[in-house]
C-alpha positions in Angstrom: 48.2 37.9 -7.1 46.3 35.5 -4.9 48.5 33.3 -2.7 46.3 30.4 -1.5 47.9 28.6 1.4 46.3 25.1 1.8 46.9 22.7 4.7 45.2 20.9 7.5 44.8 22.3 11.0 48.2 22.6 12.6 50.1 22.7 9.2 51.2 26.3 9.9 49.0 28.2 7.5 48.3 31.1 9.8 51.8 31.4 11.1 53.3 31.2 7.6 50.6 33.4 6.2 51.1 36.2 8.7 54.9 36.2 8.3 54.6 36.0 4.5 52.2 39.0 4.6 54.7 41.0 6.7 57.5 40.2 4.2 55.5 40.9 1.1 54.0 44.2 2.2 57.4 45.8 1.8 57.0 45.1 -2.0 53.2 45.1 -2.2 51.9 47.6 0.4 48.2 47.0 -0.3 48.3 43.3 0.3 45.5 41.8 2.3 45.9 38.8 4.6 42.8 36.6 5.0 42.7 33.8 7.5 39.9 31.2 7.3 39.4 31.1 11.1 39.2 34.9 11.3 36.7 35.1 8.4 34.5 32.6 10.3 34.5 35.1 13.2 33.7 38.0 10.8 30.8 36.0 9.4 29.6 34.8 12.8 30.9 31.3 12.3 28.0 30.6 10.0 27.2 28.3 8.3 29.1 25.7 10.4 31.7 23.1 10.0 29.9 20.2 8.3 30.6 19.5 4.6 27.7 21.8 3.4 28.8 24.6 5.6 32.4 24.3 4.6 31.3 24.4 1.0 29.4 27.7 1.5 32.4 29.1 3.4 34.8 28.1 0.6 32.7 29.8 -1.9 32.6 33.0 0.2 36.4 33.1 0.6 37.0 32.5 -3.1 34.5 35.1 -4.2 35.9 37.6 -1.7 39.4 37.0 -3.2 38.0 37.4 -6.7 36.5 40.8 -5.8 39.8 41.9 -4.3 41.8 40.5 -7.3 39.5 42.5 -9.7 40.5 45.6 -7.9 44.2 44.8 -8.2 44.6 43.9 -4.5 47.0 41.1 -3.7 45.8 38.6 -1.2 47.3 35.8 1.0 44.5 33.4 1.9 45.3 30.8 4.6 42.5 28.2 4.4 41.9 24.5 4.7 40.6 24.4 1.2 39.1 20.9 0.9 37.2 21.4 -2.3 39.1 20.7 -5.5 36.3 22.4 -7.5 36.9 25.7 -5.7 40.6 25.4 -6.3 40.0 24.9 -10.0 37.6 27.9 -9.9 40.3 30.0 -8.3 42.9 29.0 -10.9 40.4 29.8 -13.7 39.2 33.1 -12.2 42.1 34.9 -10.5 44.6 36.9 -12.6 47.6 35.3 -10.9 46.9 32.3 -8.6 49.6 30.7 -6.6 48.5 27.6 -4.7 50.9 26.5 -1.9 50.3 23.3 -0.1 51.8 23.1 3.5 52.1 19.4 4.0 52.7 17.7 7.3 52.0 14.1 8.4 49.0 13.5 10.6 51.2 12.5 13.5 52.8 15.9 13.5 49.5 17.7 13.2 48.1 15.6 16.1 51.2 16.4 18.2 50.8 20.2 17.5 47.0 20.1 17.8 47.0 23.9 18.3 43.2 24.1 18.6 42.6 20.9 20.4 40.5 19.7 17.4 42.1 16.3 17.0 42.0 15.4 20.7 38.3 16.5 20.9 37.5 14.4 17.9 39.4 11.4 19.2 37.5 11.7 22.5 34.1 11.9 20.7 33.6 15.5 21.8 33.7 17.0 18.4 32.6 16.0 14.9 33.3 17.5 11.5 37.0 17.6 11.9 39.0 17.6 8.7 41.4 14.7 8.7 39.3 12.7 11.2 35.7 12.4 10.0 36.0 14.7 7.0 38.4 13.7 4.3 41.2 16.1 3.4 41.9 15.6 -0.3 45.4 16.5 -1.2 45.4 19.4 -3.7 45.4 18.2 -7.2 47.8 20.7 -8.8 49.5 22.9 -6.3 52.2 25.3 -7.6 54.4 24.5 -4.6 54.4 21.8 -2.0 56.3 22.5 1.2 57.0 20.1 4.1 55.7 22.0 7.1 56.5 19.3 9.6 59.5 21.2 10.9 62.0 18.7 9.5 63.2 21.2 7.0 63.3 24.2 9.3 60.8 26.6 10.9 58.3 28.9 9.4 61.0 31.3 8.2 62.3 28.6 5.8 58.8 28.1 4.4 58.2 31.9 4.0 61.5 32.2 2.1 60.6 29.3 -0.2 57.2 30.9 -0.9 58.9 34.3 -1.5 61.3 32.7 -4.0 58.4 31.1 -5.8 56.0 34.1 -5.9 58.7 36.7 -6.7 60.2 34.9 -9.7 58.7 35.9 -13.0 56.3 33.5 -14.6 
């Protein structure tokens, strides 16, 4: 099973993904957690954050997940995922693909701004910021959409909703 957590910067992908991995490892001990930011570090932050670089990175993450899936390894991938064509590829390729969209309004994301990306973009100090000068297309067909603004509760509420979804038989 590949659990693909999608959301903009500040939506809670990493926080939810790490907690979800901890919870699921009790049932699936070989589960691997992949975080888009950590993978950029592993790959030396190449090829960059412009659209072309993000497309290359998206392909790398999807193909890595496919390799792990082919070996029967469950994965949680926490990624921005701005390319509908890769989301469609994932759905067609992985044996059990669960696309979860962590949705929060831009004003909440800007208030959190955990990496300072939005403030830097607003100040003209940074470009190629998804949601500012790169569009974030909402996922076309997520299996689950969760409000990650905090209005419905904290990360534990989101993790429990995802567990309910992924543990129910299809």
